[in-house]
Structure formats: C-alpha cells, structure tokens
C-alpha positions as CSV (number, residue, x, y, z in Angstrom):
1,X,0.0,0.0,-0.1
2,X,0.9,3.7,0.1
3,X,3.3,4.9,2.8
4,X,1.7,6.4,5.8
5,X,3.0,9.8,5.0
6,X,1.4,9.8,1.6
7,X,-1.8,8.4,3.0
8,X,-1.8,11.3,5.4
9,X,-1.4,13.9,2.6
10,X,-3.8,12.1,0.2
11,X,-6.9,12.1,2.4
12,X,-10.4,13.4,2.3
13,X,-9.7,15.8,5.2
14,X,-8.1,18.1,2.6
15,X,-11.4,18.7,0.9
16,X,-12.8,21.1,3.6
17,X,-9.3,22.6,4.0
18,X,-9.2,23.5,0.3
19,X,-12.8,24.7,0.4
20,X,-12.0,27.0,3.3
21,X,-8.8,28.4,1.9
22,X,-10.4,29.1,-1.4
23,X,-13.3,30.7,0.2
24,X,-11.3,32.9,2.6
25,X,-8.9,33.9,-0.2
26,X,-11.8,35.0,-2.4
27,X,-13.3,37.2,0.4
28,X,-9.9,38.7,1.2
29,X,-9.1,39.3,-2.5
30,X,-12.4,41.0,-3.1
31,X,-12.2,43.2,0.0
32,X,-8.6,44.1,-0.5
33,X,-9.2,44.9,-4.3
34,X,-12.1,47.2,-3.3
35,X,-9.9,49.0,-0.8
36,X,-7.0,49.3,-3.1
37,X,-9.2,50.9,-5.7
38,X,-9.9,53.7,-3.2
39,X,-13.2,52.2,-1.8
40,X,-15.4,53.3,-4.7
41,X,-19.1,53.7,-4.2
42,X,-21.1,51.5,-6.7
43,X,-24.3,52.6,-8.3
44,X,-26.3,49.9,-6.3
45,X,-25.1,51.3,-2.9
46,X,-27.5,53.5,-1.0
47,X,-26.7,57.0,0.3
48,X,-25.8,55.7,3.7
49,X,-24.0,52.7,2.6
50,X,-20.2,52.9,2.9
51,X,-19.4,49.1,2.7
52,X,-20.4,47.4,-0.4
53,X,-22.1,44.0,-0.5
54,X,-19.9,41.1,-1.6
55,X,-22.0,40.8,-4.7
56,X,-21.5,44.4,-5.6
57,X,-17.8,43.8,-5.9
58,X,-18.4,40.4,-7.6
59,X,-20.6,41.8,-10.3
60,X,-17.7,43.9,-11.8
61,X,-14.1,43.2,-12.7
62,X,-13.8,40.3,-10.2
63,X,-16.7,38.4,-11.5
64,X,-14.7,35.6,-13.1
65,X,-12.8,35.2,-9.8
66,X,-16.2,35.3,-7.9
67,X,-17.6,32.6,-10.2
68,X,-14.5,30.4,-10.1
69,X,-13.6,30.5,-6.5
70,X,-17.2,30.3,-5.4
71,X,-17.7,27.3,-7.4
72,X,-14.5,25.6,-6.2
73,X,-15.6,26.3,-2.6
74,X,-19.0,24.7,-2.7
75,X,-17.9,21.8,-4.9
76,X,-15.1,20.8,-2.6
77,X,-17.3,21.3,0.4
78,X,-20.0,19.1,-1.0
79,X,-17.4,16.5,-1.9
80,X,-16.2,16.6,1.6
81,X,-19.9,15.9,2.8
82,X,-20.2,13.0,0.3
83,X,-16.7,11.7,1.4
84,X,-17.8,11.8,5.1
85,X,-21.0,9.9,4.3
86,X,-19.1,7.3,2.2
87,X,-16.6,6.9,5.1
88,X,-19.4,6.2,7.5
89,X,-21.1,3.8,5.2
90,X,-17.8,1.8,4.5
91,X,-16.9,1.8,8.1
92,X,-13.8,4.1,8.1
93,X,-15.7,6.4,10.4
94,X,-18.2,5.4,13.0
95,X,-21.5,4.3,11.5
96,X,-24.8,6.0,11.8
97,X,-26.9,4.7,14.8
98,X,-30.1,4.1,13.0
99,X,-32.6,5.1,10.3
100,X,-33.1,8.6,11.8
101,X,-29.5,9.5,11.5
102,X,-29.3,8.2,7.9
103,X,-32.4,10.2,7.1
104,X,-30.7,13.4,8.6
105,X,-27.7,12.6,6.5
106,X,-29.6,12.3,3.2
107,X,-31.6,15.5,3.9
108,X,-28.5,17.4,4.8
109,X,-26.8,16.3,1.5
110,X,-29.9,17.4,-0.4
111,X,-29.9,20.9,1.1
112,X,-26.0,21.3,0.8
113,X,-26.5,20.6,-2.9
114,X,-29.2,23.2,-3.1
115,X,-27.0,25.6,-1.2
116,X,-24.1,24.9,-3.6
117,X,-26.3,25.5,-6.6
118,X,-27.5,28.8,-5.0
119,X,-24.0,30.1,-4.6
120,X,-22.9,29.2,-8.2
121,X,-26.0,30.7,-9.7
122,X,-25.8,33.9,-7.7
123,X,-22.2,34.5,-8.9
124,X,-23.4,34.0,-12.5
125,X,-26.7,36.1,-12.2
126,X,-25.1,39.2,-10.7
127,X,-26.8,41.9,-8.7
128,X,-26.3,44.5,-11.5
129,X,-28.0,42.7,-14.4
130,X,-30.3,40.2,-12.6
131,X,-31.0,41.7,-9.1
132,X,-34.2,39.7,-8.5
133,X,-32.7,36.3,-9.5
134,X,-29.5,37.2,-7.6
135,X,-31.5,37.7,-4.3
136,X,-33.4,34.5,-4.8
137,X,-30.3,32.5,-5.3
138,X,-28.6,34.2,-2.3
139,X,-31.6,33.1,-0.2
140,X,-31.1,29.6,-1.6
141,X,-27.4,29.5,-0.7
142,X,-27.8,30.8,2.9
143,X,-31.0,28.7,3.5
144,X,-29.7,25.6,1.9
145,X,-26.5,25.3,4.0
146,X,-28.3,26.5,7.2
147,X,-30.9,23.7,6.9
148,X,-28.2,21.3,6.0
149,X,-26.2,22.4,9.1
150,X,-29.3,21.8,11.3
151,X,-29.8,18.2,10.1
152,X,-26.1,17.5,10.4
153,X,-26.3,18.7,14.1
154,X,-29.2,16.4,14.7
155,X,-27.2,13.5,13.2
156,X,-24.1,14.2,15.3
157,X,-26.0,14.8,18.5
158,X,-27.7,11.4,18.2
159,X,-24.3,9.7,17.4
160,X,-22.5,11.7,20.0
161,X,-24.9,10.7,22.8
162,X,-24.9,7.0,21.7
163,X,-21.0,6.8,21.3
164,X,-20.2,9.3,24.0
165,X,-17.7,7.0,25.8
166,X,-15.8,6.2,22.6
167,X,-16.1,9.2,20.3
168,X,-15.7,12.5,22.1
169,X,-15.0,14.0,18.6
170,X,-18.6,13.6,17.7
171,X,-19.9,15.8,20.6
172,X,-17.1,18.3,19.9
173,X,-18.2,18.5,16.2
174,X,-21.9,18.8,17.2
175,X,-21.2,21.8,19.5
176,X,-19.1,23.6,16.8
177,X,-21.8,23.1,14.2
178,X,-24.6,24.0,16.6
179,X,-22.9,27.2,17.6
180,X,-22.5,28.0,13.8
181,X,-26.2,27.3,13.3
182,X,-27.3,29.6,16.1
183,X,-25.0,32.5,15.2
184,X,-25.5,32.3,11.4
185,X,-29.3,32.0,11.8
186,X,-29.4,35.1,14.0
187,X,-27.1,37.0,11.6
188,X,-29.1,35.9,8.6
189,X,-32.4,37.2,10.2
190,X,-30.7,40.4,11.0
191,X,-29.3,40.7,7.5
192,X,-32.8,40.0,6.0
193,X,-34.4,42.6,8.1
194,X,-31.7,45.4,7.7
195,X,-31.4,44.8,4.0
196,X,-35.0,45.9,3.4
197,X,-34.3,49.2,5.0
198,X,-32.3,51.6,2.9
199,X,-30.8,53.5,5.8
200,X,-29.7,50.3,7.4
201,X,-28.0,48.7,4.3
202,X,-24.5,49.6,5.5
203,X,-25.1,47.4,8.6
204,X,-26.7,44.7,6.4
205,X,-23.5,44.8,4.2
206,X,-21.3,44.4,7.2
207,X,-23.3,41.5,8.5
208,X,-23.1,39.8,5.1
209,X,-19.2,40.0,5.3
210,X,-19.4,38.5,8.9
211,X,-21.6,35.8,7.9
212,X,-19.2,34.9,5.0
213,X,-16.1,34.8,7.2
214,X,-17.9,32.7,9.9
215,X,-18.9,30.3,7.1
216,X,-15.1,29.5,6.8
217,X,-15.0,28.1,10.3
218,X,-18.0,25.9,9.6
219,X,-16.2,24.5,6.6
220,X,-13.2,23.8,8.6
221,X,-15.2,21.9,11.3
222,X,-15.5,19.0,8.8
223,X,-11.7,18.5,9.1
224,X,-12.4,17.3,12.6
225,X,-14.9,14.7,11.2
226,X,-12.7,13.4,8.5
227,X,-9.4,13.2,10.3
228,X,-10.3,10.1,12.3
229,X,-10.6,8.1,9.1
230,X,-6.8,8.5,8.4
231,X,-4.8,5.3,8.8
232,X,-1.4,5.8,10.6
233,X,1.1,3.5,12.3
234,X,-0.6,3.9,15.7
235,X,-4.2,4.7,14.6
236,X,-6.7,2.5,12.8
237,X,-9.5,4.4,11.2
238,X,-12.3,5.4,13.5
239,X,-15.3,3.1,13.4
240,X,-16.3,-0.4,12.5
241,X,-14.4,-1.3,9.3
242,X,-16.0,-4.8,9.2
243,X,-14.1,-8.0,8.6
244,X,-11.9,-7.9,5.5
245,X,-9.2,-10.3,4.4
246,X,-5.7,-8.8,4.2
247,X,-2.0,-9.9,4.3
248,X,0.7,-8.7,6.4
249,X,4.5,-8.5,6.3
250,X,6.7,-11.4,7.3
251,X,8.4,-11.8,10.7
252,X,11.6,-10.2,9.4
253,X,9.7,-6.9,9.2
254,X,8.8,-7.2,12.8
255,X,5.1,-8.0,12.2
256,X,3.7,-11.5,11.7
257,X,5.7,-14.7,11.9
258,X,4.3,-16.0,8.6
259,X,4.6,-14.0,5.4
260,X,1.7,-15.8,3.7
261,X,-0.6,-15.6,6.7
262,X,-3.9,-14.3,5.8
263,X,-6.2,-13.2,8.5
264,X,-9.2,-11.0,9.2
265,X,-9.0,-7.4,10.4
266,X,-11.1,-6.9,13.5
267,X,-14.2,-4.7,13.8
268,X,-12.2,-2.7,16.3
269,X,-9.1,-2.9,18.4
270,X,-10.4,-1.4,21.7
271,X,-12.3,-4.5,22.6
272,X,-9.1,-6.3,23.5
273,X,-8.4,-5.5,27.1
274,X,-8.9,-2.4,29.3
275,X,-9.4,0.4,26.9
276,X,-12.7,1.8,27.9
277,X,-11.4,5.3,27.6
278,X,-10.1,5.2,24.0
279,X,-12.1,5.4,20.9
280,X,-13.2,2.4,18.9
281,X,-10.4,1.5,16.5
282,X,-7.9,3.7,18.2
283,X,-4.9,3.2,20.4
284,X,-3.9,5.5,23.2
285,X,-1.3,7.2,21.1
286,X,-3.9,8.4,18.5
287,X,-4.0,12.1,17.8
288,X,-7.6,12.6,19.0
289,X,-7.0,11.9,22.7
290,X,-9.7,13.0,25.1
291,X,-7.3,15.2,27.0
292,X,-7.3,17.6,24.1
293,X,-10.7,18.6,25.0
294,X,-10.7,18.7,28.9
295,X,-13.0,21.7,29.2
296,X,-15.6,20.4,26.6
297,X,-15.6,17.0,28.3
298,X,-16.4,18.7,31.6
299,X,-19.4,20.5,30.0
300,X,-20.6,17.3,28.4
301,X,-20.4,15.4,31.6
302,X,-22.2,18.1,33.5
303,X,-24.9,18.1,30.8
304,X,-25.3,14.4,30.8
305,X,-25.3,14.1,34.6
306,X,-29.1,14.6,34.6
307,X,-29.6,11.3,32.5
308,X,-26.5,9.2,33.5
309,X,-28.2,8.0,36.6
310,X,-31.2,6.7,34.7
311,X,-31.5,2.8,34.9
312,X,-32.6,3.0,31.1
313,X,-29.5,4.6,29.9
314,X,-27.7,2.7,27.2
315,X,-24.4,0.8,27.8
316,X,-21.4,1.8,26.0
317,X,-20.8,-1.4,24.2
318,X,-23.6,-3.7,25.0
319,X,-26.6,-3.6,22.7
320,X,-30.2,-4.5,23.5
321,X,-29.7,-4.6,27.2
322,X,-32.7,-4.1,29.5
323,X,-34.3,-4.9,32.8
324,X,-37.2,-7.2,31.8
325,X,-39.3,-6.1,34.9
326,X,-38.8,-2.4,34.2
327,X,-39.5,-2.9,30.5
328,X,-42.8,-4.8,31.1
329,X,-43.9,-2.4,33.8
330,X,-43.1,0.6,31.4
331,X,-45.1,-1.0,28.6
332,X,-48.0,-2.0,30.9
333,X,-48.1,1.4,32.7
334,X,-48.2,-0.2,36.2
335,X,-45.9,-2.1,38.5
336,X,-46.3,-5.9,37.9
337,X,-42.8,-7.3,38.2
338,X,-39.8,-6.9,40.3
339,X,-37.1,-4.6,38.8
340,X,-33.4,-5.2,39.0
341,X,-33.8,-9.0,39.1
342,X,-33.9,-10.3,35.5
343,X,-32.1,-8.7,32.6
344,X,-31.7,-9.6,28.8
345,X,-29.2,-8.4,26.2
346,X,-26.9,-9.0,23.4
347,X,-23.4,-10.3,23.7
348,X,-21.4,-8.4,26.4
349,X,-18.0,-9.4,25.0
350,X,-16.9,-5.9,24.2
351,X,-18.1,-4.2,27.4
352,X,-16.2,-1.1,28.4
353,X,-14.8,-0.6,31.8
354,X,-17.8,1.6,32.6
355,X,-20.2,-1.1,31.4
356,X,-18.3,-3.7,33.7
357,X,-18.6,-1.4,36.7
358,X,-22.2,-0.9,36.1
359,X,-22.9,-4.5,35.8
360,X,-21.1,-5.3,39.1
361,X,-21.6,-2.3,41.3
362,X,-25.0,-0.9,40.2
363,X,-26.8,-4.0,39.0
364,X,-24.9,-6.3,41.3
365,X,-25.0,-9.2,38.7
366,X,-24.9,-12.7,40.0
367,X,-25.2,-14.9,37.0
368,X,-24.6,-14.7,33.2
369,X,-26.6,-17.2,31.1
370,X,-25.0,-17.5,27.7
371,X,-27.2,-19.1,25.0
372,X,-24.7,-19.0,22.2
373,X,-23.5,-22.1,20.2
374,X,-19.9,-23.3,20.2
375,X,-19.6,-22.0,16.6
376,X,-20.5,-18.5,17.7
377,X,-18.1,-18.6,20.5
378,X,-15.3,-19.9,18.1
379,X,-16.0,-17.0,15.8
380,X,-15.9,-14.5,18.6
381,X,-12.7,-15.9,20.0
382,X,-11.1,-15.9,16.5
383,X,-12.1,-12.3,16.0
384,X,-10.5,-11.3,19.2
385,X,-7.3,-13.3,18.3
386,X,-7.2,-11.6,14.9
387,X,-7.5,-8.2,16.6
388,X,-4.4,-9.0,18.6
389,X,-2.4,-10.1,15.6
390,X,-3.2,-6.7,14.0
391,X,-2.1,-4.9,17.1
392,X,1.2,-6.9,16.9
393,X,1.6,-6.1,13.2
394,X,1.1,-2.4,13.8
395,X,3.3,-2.2,16.9
396,X,6.3,0.1,16.5
397,X,8.4,-2.2,18.7
398,X,7.8,-5.9,18.2
399,X,9.3,-6.6,21.6
400,X,6.5,-4.7,23.2
401,X,3.7,-6.3,21.1
402,X,0.7,-8.0,22.7
403,X,0.9,-11.7,23.1
404,X,-1.6,-13.6,21.0
405,X,-3.6,-16.0,23.1
406,X,-5.0,-19.2,21.8
407,X,-7.7,-19.4,24.5
408,X,-11.1,-20.1,22.9
409,X,-12.8,-18.3,25.8
410,X,-10.8,-15.1,25.7
411,X,-13.6,-13.1,24.3
412,X,-15.9,-13.9,27.2
413,X,-16.7,-11.1,29.8
414,X,-15.0,-11.9,33.1
415,X,-16.5,-10.2,36.2
416,X,-15.6,-10.8,39.8
417,X,-18.0,-12.8,41.8
418,X,-20.3,-13.4,38.7
419,X,-21.0,-16.9,37.6
420,X,-21.3,-17.8,33.9
421,X,-23.5,-20.6,32.5
422,X,-23.0,-21.5,28.8
423,X,-26.0,-23.3,27.5
424,X,-26.4,-23.6,23.7
425,X,-30.1,-23.4,22.7
426,X,-29.1,-25.0,19.4
427,X,-27.7,-28.2,20.8
428,X,-27.3,-31.6,19.3
429,X,-31.0,-32.4,19.1
430,X,-31.8,-29.2,17.3
431,X,-28.9,-29.7,14.8
432,X,-30.2,-33.2,14.1
433,X,-33.7,-31.8,13.5
434,X,-32.4,-29.4,11.0
435,X,-30.4,-32.1,9.2
436,X,-33.3,-34.4,9.0
437,X,-35.4,-31.7,7.3
438,X,-33.0,-31.6,4.3
439,X,-33.8,-33.7,1.2
440,X,-31.6,-36.7,0.7
441,X,-29.2,-35.0,-1.7
442,X,-28.6,-32.0,0.5
443,X,-28.4,-34.2,3.6
444,X,-25.5,-36.2,2.1
445,X,-23.8,-33.0,0.9
446,X,-24.1,-31.4,4.3
447,X,-22.6,-34.4,6.0
448,X,-19.8,-34.6,3.4
449,X,-19.0,-30.9,3.9
450,X,-19.0,-31.2,7.7
451,X,-16.9,-34.2,7.6
452,X,-14.3,-32.5,5.3
453,X,-14.0,-29.6,7.7
454,X,-16.2,-27.2,5.8
455,X,-18.6,-26.5,8.6
456,X,-19.4,-22.9,7.5
457,X,-20.5,-24.2,4.1
458,X,-22.5,-27.0,5.7
459,X,-24.2,-24.4,7.9
460,X,-24.9,-22.2,4.9
461,X,-26.6,-25.1,3.2
462,X,-28.8,-25.9,6.2
463,X,-29.6,-22.2,6.7
464,X,-30.7,-21.8,3.0
465,X,-32.7,-25.0,2.7
466,X,-34.2,-25.3,6.2
467,X,-33.9,-22.3,8.4
468,X,-34.9,-19.7,5.8
469,X,-38.2,-21.4,4.8
470,X,-39.1,-22.0,8.4
471,X,-38.6,-18.4,9.5
472,X,-38.0,-17.2,13.0
473,X,-41.4,-18.3,14.3
474,X,-41.0,-21.7,12.9
475,X,-37.6,-22.0,14.5
476,X,-38.8,-20.9,17.8
477,X,-41.4,-23.7,17.7
478,X,-38.7,-26.2,16.6
479,X,-36.6,-25.1,19.5
480,X,-39.4,-25.7,22.0
481,X,-39.6,-29.3,20.6
482,X,-35.8,-30.0,20.4
483,X,-34.2,-27.9,23.1
484,X,-36.1,-29.2,26.1
485,X,-33.0,-30.3,27.9
486,X,-31.4,-26.9,27.6
487,X,-34.5,-25.0,28.5
488,X,-34.8,-27.2,31.7
489,X,-31.2,-26.4,32.6
490,X,-32.0,-22.7,32.2
491,X,-35.0,-22.9,34.5
492,X,-32.9,-24.9,37.0
493,X,-30.6,-21.9,37.3
494,X,-33.5,-19.5,37.5
495,X,-35.0,-21.5,40.3
496,X,-31.8,-20.8,42.4
497,X,-32.3,-17.6,44.5
498,X,-28.6,-17.2,44.8
499,X,-28.2,-16.8,41.0
500,X,-29.9,-13.4,40.9
501,X,-29.7,-10.9,39.5
502,X,-29.4,-12.8,36.2
503,X,-28.8,-11.7,32.6
504,X,-29.8,-14.0,29.7
505,X,-28.1,-13.2,26.4
506,X,-27.3,-14.8,23.0
507,X,-25.6,-12.9,20.1
508,X,-28.2,-10.3,19.5
509,X,-30.4,-10.9,22.5
510,X,-33.4,-11.1,20.2
511,X,-34.8,-14.6,19.3
512,X,-33.2,-17.2,21.7
513,X,-33.2,-14.7,24.5
514,X,-36.7,-13.6,23.5
515,X,-38.0,-17.2,23.6
516,X,-36.7,-17.8,27.2
517,X,-38.2,-14.4,28.4
518,X,-41.5,-15.2,26.6
519,X,-41.7,-18.6,28.5
520,X,-41.1,-16.9,31.8
521,X,-43.7,-14.1,31.2
522,X,-46.3,-16.6,30.0
523,X,-45.6,-18.8,33.0
524,X,-46.3,-15.8,35.2
525,X,-49.6,-15.1,33.5
526,X,-50.7,-18.8,33.6
527,X,-49.7,-19.5,37.2
528,X,-50.0,-16.3,39.1
529,X,-52.4,-13.4,39.7
530,X,-50.3,-11.2,37.5
531,X,-52.1,-10.2,34.3
532,X,-49.6,-9.2,31.7
533,X,-51.3,-8.4,28.4
534,X,-49.9,-10.4,25.4
535,X,-49.4,-7.1,23.5
536,X,-47.2,-5.9,26.4
537,X,-45.1,-9.1,26.2
538,X,-45.0,-8.7,22.4
539,X,-43.8,-5.1,22.7
540,X,-40.9,-6.1,24.9
541,X,-39.9,-8.6,22.2
542,X,-40.3,-6.2,19.3
543,X,-38.3,-3.7,21.1
544,X,-35.1,-5.5,20.2
545,X,-35.4,-4.6,16.5
546,X,-34.9,-0.8,17.5
547,X,-32.3,-1.7,20.0
548,X,-30.1,-3.5,17.4
549,X,-30.3,-0.8,14.7
550,X,-26.7,0.3,15.4
551,X,-25.5,-3.1,14.2
552,X,-28.1,-3.6,11.5
553,X,-25.8,-3.2,8.6
554,X,-23.2,-5.5,10.2
555,X,-25.9,-8.0,11.2
556,X,-27.3,-8.1,7.5
557,X,-23.8,-8.9,6.3
558,X,-23.6,-11.8,8.8
559,X,-26.9,-13.3,8.0
560,X,-26.6,-12.9,4.2
561,X,-23.2,-14.6,4.3
562,X,-24.8,-17.8,5.9
563,X,-27.6,-17.9,3.5
564,X,-30.5,-16.2,5.4
565,X,-32.5,-13.0,4.4
566,X,-33.3,-9.7,6.0
567,X,-36.3,-11.1,7.9
568,X,-33.8,-12.7,10.2
569,X,-32.6,-9.2,11.3
570,X,-36.1,-8.3,12.3
571,X,-38.6,-9.2,15.0
572,X,-41.5,-10.8,13.2
573,X,-45.0,-9.5,14.1
574,X,-47.1,-12.0,15.9
575,X,-44.1,-13.9,17.3
576,X,-45.4,-14.0,21.0
577,X,-48.9,-14.8,19.9
578,X,-47.7,-17.7,17.6
579,X,-45.5,-19.2,20.3
580,X,-48.3,-19.1,22.9
581,X,-50.7,-20.6,20.5
582,X,-48.2,-23.4,19.6
583,X,-47.7,-24.1,23.3
584,X,-51.5,-24.2,23.9
585,X,-52.3,-26.5,21.0
586,X,-49.4,-28.9,21.3
587,X,-48.7,-29.0,25.1
588,X,-51.7,-27.6,26.7
589,X,-49.9,-24.4,28.0
590,X,-46.6,-23.2,29.1
591,X,-46.8,-25.0,32.5
592,X,-47.7,-28.3,30.9
593,X,-44.7,-27.7,28.5
594,X,-42.2,-27.1,31.3
595,X,-43.5,-30.2,33.2
596,X,-43.1,-32.4,30.1
597,X,-39.4,-31.3,29.8
598,X,-38.7,-31.9,33.6
599,X,-39.2,-28.6,35.2
600,X,-41.0,-29.3,38.5
601,X,-43.9,-27.2,40.0
602,X,-41.8,-26.3,43.0
603,X,-39.1,-24.7,40.8
604,X,-41.8,-22.9,38.8
605,X,-43.2,-21.4,42.0
606,X,-39.8,-20.3,43.1
607,X,-39.1,-18.5,39.8
608,X,-42.6,-16.8,39.9
609,X,-42.0,-15.6,43.5
610,X,-38.7,-14.2,42.5
611,X,-40.0,-12.2,39.5
612,X,-43.5,-11.2,40.7
613,X,-43.7,-8.0,42.8
614,X,-45.1,-8.5,46.2
615,X,-48.4,-6.8,46.9
C-alpha cells in the first residue's frame, strides 16, 4: 500500500481545507481589491452605505474570480460531505446509529447541494443585471447550508450521545456546528431585516461579510470529522471497518511470523483489554486523545449528569440490554414485576470498563446465562485473536507487542463474583432436527462438507434450505420441541435464588433470549395473579429490533453470508402470539410444556415468586 506519510497527505480531510482556503482567499481578494481601488461607491449602494455587499464587488471586474472561487468552494465542500457519508457507510468512520441518523444525512446532503447551486448561480446572475434572481439564489445559498447544518447537528447529536464514551470528537463536532447554526441564523435574520431598510443597508452589508467569514470556520469543522478516518502507524480508522481479508509483512519486518498468513482485520481494536477510555479502532497514542478537550468534556459530563443515573441509559458497548421487569412495567403502565432481578441483552463481549462497573456495582449481577452455540463462541474468539494479531503487526516495537492467546474463551466477559453458565439453545437435538429436514441430496452433501472440515459451508446449506423457509417463528417452535433439555437447565438456574440478578443473552439478545423471556412471562400469566397483556409481552420482544439498529448493517452482512435473508434481522410481528398458540395447542400451555421437559412445579413457583412484585 501507500506509505503512511502519503496516505496522510492524500486524504479526504483536505477537501474542507481546500474549500475553506479558497473561500477565505476569495473574500480577502475581493475586499482588498475594493480597498486598493480607493473604496469606490457603486451605483447599487444607498446613500448611507459605505461598505459594499460582496455581490456588488463580484458583479464587476472580479466576476470571473467570484464565479471560479465560489464554485470551487462549494464543490469541494459538498465533496467533503459525500466523502464523510461514504466513510461512515464503509466503516472508516463510526457508522450511523439508525434510520433517523441516515435520514438526517440524506436530507443534509440534499440541502447542501441546493446551497451549492445557489452560490454558483448567484455568482453568475449578478446583482447589476439580474437583481431579483440574484437575491433568490442568495436566499437559496444561505438557507440551503443552514438547513443542511441543522440536520447535520441532529445526526451528530444522536451519534455523540450514543457513542459518548468512545467518540468525544462527535460531540465536539456537534457543538461547533450547533454554535455556527445559532450564530449564522441570528445574523441571517438580522441581514434579511436590515437589507430591506435603505438606511440600514450599510449594517446589512457588514453582517453579510461577517456571515461569510464565519462560514469559513463551519467548513473547517469537517476536518475534525474526516481526520479520524486516516490510517497511521498507531491509529486505525475510526469506526467499524468490518471484517476484511488482508495480508501482513513477514516476521523479518517485525510484524507477523508468517509472510503468507492471511487473517481477518477486526471490527475494532479497543475490545481487547482495558481500553474503555479510548475510541473504537484507536490506540492510546492516537491524535484525538480526550485530553485535548478537557473543558468540553467537563461541560458534556455536566450536561449528561441529569440522565446518566437513569436505569434506562444505554451501555457503551452492550446492545439491546434491558431490565425485563422495568420494560414490562413501562409498557404496561403499572408495576407488575420486580425490577433489578432479570435482565436480557446482546453479547457483552466488548463491554467497556464503565459497562463492567455498572454490571457489578450498580446492578450487582450474579449470573450470566450465555445461550450462544460453540460455533458462535469460536467465531468471537477468533475475531479477538485476529485483533491481537493486527495490534502486533502495527506495533512500532515488536518486543512490546501484545501476546496472541489461543484461548477459545478469551472473548468472554469476566466479572468478579459473577457466575457464567454456557447453554447452547441449538444443541445436538436441534442440529439433528435441521439435518433431517433436508432432502436426501442436501443431507448427504451437508454431511460430506462437515466431515471435510467445511462446517461454514454446511451451515450455509442448512440455513438456505431449512432455516430460511421456516422463519423465526417456525424455528422458535422447533426449539421448543428440540431444546427441552437446555431449557430445563436454564429454568434450574433461574430457580436458584442465589443466582440473581441474572442476565440472559445470546448474540443479538433477540430470538433465543426472547424465547426464554417469553416462556417466563407466559408462565407468570398462567400460574399467578399477574395479568400481563400479550401485547405488552410482544412489545418487549419487538423492542429488540430498534435496540439493534446500530448493528443492523453488520448484522445484515452476517446473516446474508450464511444464506439467510433480511427477515432474520427483524422481530416478526405475531411472534409472541404464535409461540403461545403453539404451546397451547401442542402441550396444553406453558406450565404443561415445562412439566413435560422436567421442570418441577416447585421450581416454577420459586421462579414466579422471584419475579412477581409482592403486593
């Protein structure tokens, strides 16, 4: 690849720099030319006007410069916008959190393009020959970029709050742009009012120059946004690059021991050890250290202190995590279940130090029930090991590189005094059921692939031919039939009072976790006086779809690679209703089902007493 120094020079962050320099040079050239000419009064200037409008100067001898430099300014600025959007989409910058952020991004691009068109056209249709059209395009220019900035602020505010522990730069960028919006909007209103009064046009002209000079700093603010995408020796691009295959130098270069070794780059590097205070994909030596912004951080912390104590606040690196009791009580509008007892979530492997402290000190977690399969654990461990390989490859001093572990459990979250129980919901019985549903040709093919060591290809074959047609509801029903032993083991743990508080999780915390939580809630409805409406239970399940939006793009890549479609990234409507109907029709209800797999009534009563709020 290109040397690091070249990559630093040839980078998208130069686009806003070029835009700002050209814009500032144009303003200075026009103002200094007018002054050098003896500050002439143009025919368009009113009696009390001593300072000309920018357009008055640009309508005469400097019109070619006005058109050329104005066009270069907005074209390079809009290219910077497009580059920033592409970097977020490709993972070189942190990705948008969800659909709202992406909508803000698209809207901001549209109005930025409108603003660019406005400036180019107002330089062409000058104020001398086309005054009406010139004013209309001036309004389009100012309004377009102001509206664009507002939507950019909304986008950065959302991302800054969500990723606040990892990307301080997002909040910094938000505040810079928000200040620009407020100041420029106030000045634009003042300009519009004063411009209509002939005796105040001198003040209006001065305000126009001020607006234009301030616009330079807004353009430069995008340097802050694009700099984290630069790859350097001690800095991986910000954000989730995704998994991509690449080769590294041989051991002689101080990197990897095998010149032909091909491995996957990690999603991030900060998930490997105690790096809760660094940005995702960044080492401590990165240029954008939090200490650069101590005053801003203090302001942010003070502003967030009102919400940081909320039990509903998001974790830094654990998605889809929530208190089941609090969630049900909130959806129902009344207190039915105990809070702080049972939790659900996605994989906690990349928990930050603040996440760990919250789990142990605030929640007082007692047990983690991990529902993932051995294959999922192997992938997670491999990703962590690959991340360590990359850290070694990028290390300036090979002797100080991080040792690469071969521990298959190194990805797991280790918390003091917290027990971990690993129970795969897709055990042998479930795997056999999937295989038996294949036709004879694919059955033999799957066995051959698995026996030859191509387990991923075998899994893709099963996913395409069995799991995809069954859908999430069908697979949940299959799991009830085939994972009885695993479900019994989970209920045995939940019947132990010493295990609480308990968190149940799988990879996304959506379907397998959702099925266990659904069984528990249906058991409460069937065997206690607690009346939890089915739509409340369903609302808690469907909530996972929104909670997982930050990983939607990555999740889509994962599921399509194994032969599934986008429906597997969603929470199908009617999931809770279909599972309850299946339990009622086939087993006679959830209690009868649990009895059939070996969960005794005494254990059911213990679980219910633990979850139901005493009255």
